[in-house]
N, C-alpha and C positions, 0 to 999 in steps of 0.2 A: 319514589326514587329518582324520577326524572327532575324534579326541583332540586334535589341534591347535586345531580350532575351538572346542572346550570351553575349552581352556587360554586362549585369546585372549578369550573371553567372561568367564571368571572374572578375568583379568588386568585387563580393562577395568572390570569391577565393583569390583575392589580400587582402582582409579584414582578412581574416583566416591567411594568410601569415604574415600580419602586426602584428597580435596578437600573432602569433608563435614566431616571432622575440622579442617581449618584454618577453614572458614566457621563451624562450631558454635564454635570457640575464640572467635571474634571476637563471635558472638551471646550466648554465656553470660557474657562480660564485661558486655554491656548488660542481661542478665537480672538482674544483682545490684542494678540501680536500680529494678526493678519493684515491689518492696515494701519495707517497712522492714527485713526480715530477709533472710538469706542463703539461704532456701528455693529461689527460682527459680535462683539461682546454682549451687546443688548439683544441681538438677534438670538444668540445662544442662550440667554437668560430666558427669553420669552418661550422658546422651544422646551427648555427644561421645566418651567412652570405648566406649560400645556400638557406635557407628559405627566407631571404629577396631578394635574387636574383630571385627566383621563383615568388615572388609577384611582382616583377618589370617586369618580363616576362608576367605575366597575364595582368599588366596594359598596356604594349605595345601591347598586342593581342587585347585589347579594342580599341586601336586607329586604328588598321588596319581593323576593321569590319566596313562596311558601315551601318549607321543607316538611319533613315528617314531624309528628308531634313526639314520637317516641325516641328516647335517648338511645342512640346506638354508637358503635365506635366512629362510624362516618360522621355523625352529627357533631359529636365531641371534637373530631378532627377538623371540621370545617369551621367551628367556632374558634378553635385555636389558630388555624391558619389565617382566618379573617382578622383576629387580633394582632398577629405578626404582621400582616400586610398593612394594617393601619399604622402600626408603630414605625414600619419601615418608610412608608410614604411621609409620616410626619416628621421622622428624622431626615429624610430627604430634603423636606421643605426647610427644615431648621438649618442644615448644612448649607444649602444654596443661599439662603439669607445671610448667613454668617461669611460665606465666600464673597458676597456682593459687598457687604459691610466692610470687610478687610480689604477687598480690592479698591474700593473708593476711598478708603482712609489712607491708602498707600503701603499697605504691607506687602 
């Protein structure tokens, strides 16, 4: 049961990082107008990707922790939450990349 609690904690931290990626992608668009250049824009991009990489690290931590071998409701829930976290972080990376491409092309 101890391993499942750690997995749940790391999965929730991955969800926090996934939401941080989306929030930071909105913020770094605004950061582009803070000065005459694009310095703050790229600082925001770096922070966004760092938060996404931290979320990916949390997901990898959940895979390293041994859980119980029997199928319970909690293990099924953990697998589902982990899959949703992976999807959210992946979509966050794709969205951020899209925003960078659109911003650099002049949209």
